[in-house]
C-alpha positions in Angstrom: 0.0 0.0 0.0 1.4 3.5 -0.8 2.7 5.5 2.1 0.5 8.4 1.0 -3.2 7.3 0.7 -3.6 9.8 -2.2 -0.8 8.3 -4.3 -2.0 6.0 -7.0 -0.9 2.3 -6.5 2.1 1.0 -8.3 1.8 -1.2 -11.4 2.2 -4.4 -9.4 -0.3 -3.4 -6.6 -3.1 -6.0 -6.7 -6.1 -3.7 -6.1 -8.8 -4.6 -8.6 -11.5 -7.2 -7.9 -12.3 -9.6 -10.8 -15.4 -7.7 -11.9 -13.4 -4.5 -12.3 -10.5 -6.3 -13.9 -12.9 -7.9 -16.4 -14.4 -4.5 -17.3 -11.1 -2.8 -17.6 -9.7 -5.6 -19.8 -12.9 -6.0 -21.9 -13.1 -9.7 -21.0 -15.7 -11.8 -19.2 -14.8 -12.7 -15.5 -15.0 -16.4 -16.5 -12.3 -15.8 -19.1 -10.1 -14.3 -16.5 -10.6 -17.4 -14.3 -9.8 -19.6 -17.4 -6.6 -17.7 -18.1 -5.6 -18.1 -14.5 -6.2 -21.9 -14.7 -4.1 -22.0 -17.9 -1.3 -20.2 -16.1 -1.4 -17.2 -18.4 -2.0 -14.8 -15.5 -1.5 -15.1 -11.7 -3.6 -12.5 -9.8 -2.9 -11.7 -6.2 -5.1 -13.2 -3.5 -6.8 -11.7 -0.4 -6.7 -13.5 3.0 -10.1 -14.9 2.1 -9.0 -16.2 -1.3 -10.5 -13.4 -3.5 -8.6 -12.5 -6.7 -7.0 -9.1 -6.9 -5.6 -7.8 -10.2 -2.9 -5.2 -10.6 -2.6 -2.6 -13.4 0.2 -4.8 -14.9 -2.3 -7.7 -14.9 -4.8 -5.6 -16.7 -2.3 -4.7 -19.4 -1.4 -8.4 -19.7 -5.1 -9.3 -20.1 -5.5 -6.7 -22.8 -2.5 -8.0 -24.6 -3.8 -11.6 -24.4 -7.1 -10.4 -25.7 -5.5 -8.5 -28.7 -3.5 -11.6 -29.6 -6.4 -14.0 -29.4 -8.5 -11.5 -31.4 -5.8 -11.5 -34.1 -6.4 -15.3 -34.4 -3.5 -16.5 -32.3 -4.3 -19.6 -30.3 -3.7 -19.9 -26.6 -0.5 -21.9 -26.9 0.8 -19.3 -29.4 -0.1 -16.6 -26.9 1.7 -18.5 -24.2 4.8 -18.8 -26.4 4.7 -15.1 -27.3 4.4 -14.1 -23.7 7.3 -16.4 -22.7 9.5 -15.0 -25.5 8.7 -11.4 -24.4 9.6 -12.2 -20.9 12.9 -13.8 -22.1 13.7 -10.7 -24.2 13.1 -8.4 -21.2 15.3 -10.6 -19.0 18.1 -10.7 -21.5 17.9 -6.9 -22.0 18.2 -6.4 -18.3 21.1 -8.8 -18.1 22.7 -7.0 -21.1 22.4 -3.7 -19.3 24.1 -5.2 -16.2 26.9 -6.6 -18.2 27.5 -3.3 -20.1 27.6 -1.5 -16.7 30.0 -4.0 -15.4 32.2 -3.7 -18.5 32.2 0.1 -18.2 33.2 -0.1 -14.5 36.0 -2.6 -15.3 37.3 -0.4 -18.1 37.3 2.6 -15.8 39.1 0.7 -13.1 41.7 -0.4 -15.6 42.2 3.2 -16.8 42.7 4.3 -13.2 45.1 1.5 -12.5 47.1 2.3 -15.6 47.2 6.0 -14.8 48.4 5.2 -11.3 51.0 2.8 -12.5 52.4 5.3 -15.0 52.8 7.9 -12.3 53.9 5.8 -9.4 55.7 2.7 -10.8 58.8 2.1 -12.9 58.5 2.8 -16.6 57.2 -0.2 -18.5 59.9 -1.2 -21.0 57.8 -4.0 -22.6 57.1 -3.6 -26.2 53.6 -2.8 -27.3 51.9 -5.9 -28.8 49.9 -5.5 -31.9 47.4 -7.9 -33.4 49.3 -11.0 -34.5 49.5 -11.8 -38.1 48.3 -15.3 -39.0 51.3 -17.7 -38.8 53.2 -15.6 -36.3 53.5 -16.5 -32.6 53.1 -14.3 -29.6 55.3 -14.8 -26.6 54.1 -13.6 -23.2 56.8 -13.0 -20.6 57.1 -11.4 -17.2 60.0 -9.6 -15.7 61.4 -10.9 -12.4 61.3 -8.4 -9.6 
């Protein structure tokens, strides 16, 4: 529940009873129950077992309705929803990896800058991309 009673609920707040969710989504309440039994949607529950739908649930119900109205079967809808969830998860993971890569690059830049000012001059040659057929030898100076 929001801290301020005048704030609208968040997109995951399960606040709509089934009759309101049905009206908002344009579907019959029995269709909502059927979609729940099929695992397409999982509404919240009250202590007494009543269904409560969130704004995100309403959007999902509308999307399911649009897909079925376009002639896509329930299994096709299930597959589309699963693929959309996977795409969202992969996009989020990609953002995490990009942020981690950026942080690693910055840490490397700082380490190199510190090494150039604090440590002995590096007398190792700069390695370029090897030409096919050539070998690259990696060696370390003893300290």
